N, C-alpha and C positions, 0 to 999 in steps of 0.2 A: 375509499378512496385511494388512490394509486398512493404507493408509499413514496416515492423519489419526490412527491411535492405535497408528502404530510411533516408536519413540524408537532413535532414537543411540547407539549404545555409546559408552560414557561409560568411561576409563583413568584410574584413580587414584593414586597414589601414595602412600602412607600410610605412617607409622612405626607398627609394631605393639608391641603393648606383651604380653609376656608372662604368664603369671599371677602372678611376681613383683612386679610393677609396675614394669621397667627397661624401658626403649626400646633393645633390642640389636638388631634389625634391620628395615630397610624392605622391606615386602612391594608388588609391583605388584598389585593387585587390578580385576579387570576386572568388571564388571556391567552388565548388559547388559537394559534396562530395557524391557519390551513392551508397556506402556501407562502412560497413567497413573495408570490404579489401581496400578502399582506405588509410583510418586513417593507417591502420598497413603498407601497401608500404612504406605510408608518414614517418612514424615516423620509417622508419630503416633508413632513409637517414641523421638521426639523427648522429653526431658524437659523442656528449658525454651529456648525463643529468644532467652531475655535473656541467657544467658550463652555463654562461646565453645566449650565443652567440652560435646560433648552426651552423651547415652545413649548407653552400648557396647552394641554389641549382637555378641551371640559367636559364633564362624563356627569353622566345622572343615574348614581345606584340608590335605587330605594327611594325614591322620590327628594333625596338630597342630592344639591347641586355642589362638586365637589371640583377643584383643581388639580391633578396631577403634574406634579413638576419631575420630568425625567432628567436623567443626569449622561454625562457624556459615557461612563461606565456602562448603566444600562445597554447602553445603543451597543455598545462594545459586546459585553458580552452575548445579546442577543444576536449579533450577527454572527461573533464567533461559534455560538452553539449551533444556530443554522446551517454555516460550514460542517461544523463537524456531523450534524444531524442528516445532513446531504453526503456527505463521504461514505459513511456506513451503509445507507438507505439506500444507494441507486444504482439498480444494477449496471449500467453502465461504464461504473467506474471497478466491479468487476471481471477477474480472467475468467474465460468460457474455456469447455472443452469441445472439441471437434460438431459434437451435439447439438453446442448452444447453451449445455447445465454449468451454474457455475462450479468452479474447482472449489475444493471444501478440505480443511485439512485430517480427516476422519479419511478420507479415499487414498487408492492409490493410480497413479496416471504413466504414462508413458507420454516422453518427450520425442516428440519424431521432428525432422525438415519437411518444412513446410513446401520445402524445393523439387522434390525424390520421394521423400517419404523412410529416409535413414533413422536411424534409431542412435537416443543418446546411451550409451549404458559405459561398461569401464573394461579394462585390461591390464595387463603386469606389464610395465615401461618401467625399465632398467630394477625389475625388484618389488616397486609400487605401482599403488591403482592408481592408474591414469583414468582420467573420463574422456570420454572418445565419441566420434560420431561412424556407426556401421550400421549392418544389413538389419538387427534384431537391436531393439529395446528394452534396459531395465526400469521395471518398475519405480517410482519416486513418491516420497511425500513431502507436503509442503507446509511450513507454517508459518505465520503470520504475525511478525513483530507485535502487531498492535494488538495480539491475544482476541483476534476476530476471527469467526466460526468456518470464514468464507477467506479467498485468497481476494486480496486489492492488487490493482496493477500501482505502480510506485510505491509501492512498501515495500519493507524492509521482507524479504522472507528466507527462510533456513530450506535449504534442502538435503534430501536424504535419501540416499537406493536402500531398496530392501531386497531381500532374498540376493545379499552377494557370497558367492558358493567360496566355499572352505574360506572363511573371512569371518569373525566373530569381532573383530574393532568396531572401534567410529566408524559409521557411512557417512556422513556428513561432508559436504562439499567445502573445500579450501581451497584457495590458490598459491602456489609456492613456484619461487622465481628462479628458473635454467640457468645457471652460469655460464653453461655453454652455448647456448643459443639464444640469451638474451630475453628468452621471454621467459613470462606467467602463466602459466598450465595449469588446468583445473587438476585435481587429487581429490583424494578421497581417506579421510581418516581425519589424524591433527595433528599437533605440531611435536610431538612424541615420535609421529611413525619417520618424522622427516630429519633424521639428527644432521645439523651443520646445513643445512638449506637453509634459506630467506621465506617465511610464511609471510605473506603480503595480509596485510591486518585491511581488513572492508566490511564490504556487505554487496549480497546480491539482491537485483531488482527484478520484475517481471514488465517487461515495455509495451504498450501496442502498438504495432504497425502496419496499419491499414486492417485486415482482416486476421492477421495473423501477431505475433509475439518476437519479441528476443529478450535475452535475457543479459543484463549487464552487470559491470563489477563495478561499486563505489568506494573511492579510499578513505573519503568520509560524507559529509553529511553535504556536501556543495554539491551542485545535478553534475557541474562542469565535470567532475573528477568521474563521473561515470563513462566507461568504456564498454563495449561491445564485445560478449563473449562470442568469440568466433572460431573457424577452425582453421587449424595451421597443420600443413604437411609436411612437415622440415624432415618427418617421423619416416617418411617413404612413405609406406601404404597404410600406415599408420595416423588418422586424420586424428589428433590430439587436438581438444577444444581448449583454448588459449585465452588471454586478453592479449586483442592485437589488431582491435579496430576495426576486422572484416565484419559483415552480416551474416548471424546465421538466424532468416525465420520461421520459428517452429511455430506448432502446433502442439496440442494436449488432448490427450486420451483415455478415456479410463480405462483401468484396470479392471478385468473382470478376472476376479481368485478363482 
């Protein structure tokens, strides 16, 4: 069965009420829900979501008629677990490269403009490593904050360049505020590489835009705080990546070492 509709087996321990209404035993019940349709049908049996004890469902197990009482907490856990499972199992929630393969944390990828094929790489600006858009792309790796082995849309990701020549420091992307231009640029390194400059606190995410993707930088967990990672041309011929609200649609190409 397709993993997008396959749900995990959930084991519940419940008190079982026999027909005389007294709680005499607990019974270990295992229900395997094969798809979200089962969840919907099951939820429709609920009398009211405003009370803790919900509609009883008659079950026959080993020719013994019992009544299973579901609680609001049970429903919450079931739907929560289903949501988590669906998030990690559905291929549609994963970032894919140009060949349709899901990005994983062990491979290297080239980030390219979906408009003209130019690549994202680094160069030195005022002695510091700056992330720019150029004719060539530098391989990068991605790490998902959820510890997933694949890269998921809208999850927090860490971006690290590989093979930066003549450089042995941190290769992680960071955001540095430039007082002279009043813009926040994408740099490489850590706070110690930018003494006296303001490092913007936040996280990167990959979002879907049609057939392509875009990078955003979020200052907190509120989605409204996320700003596009675009291109700034204030440095002349150097097209620096900056948090400026402009849109840079990108695509990913697996790097063959």
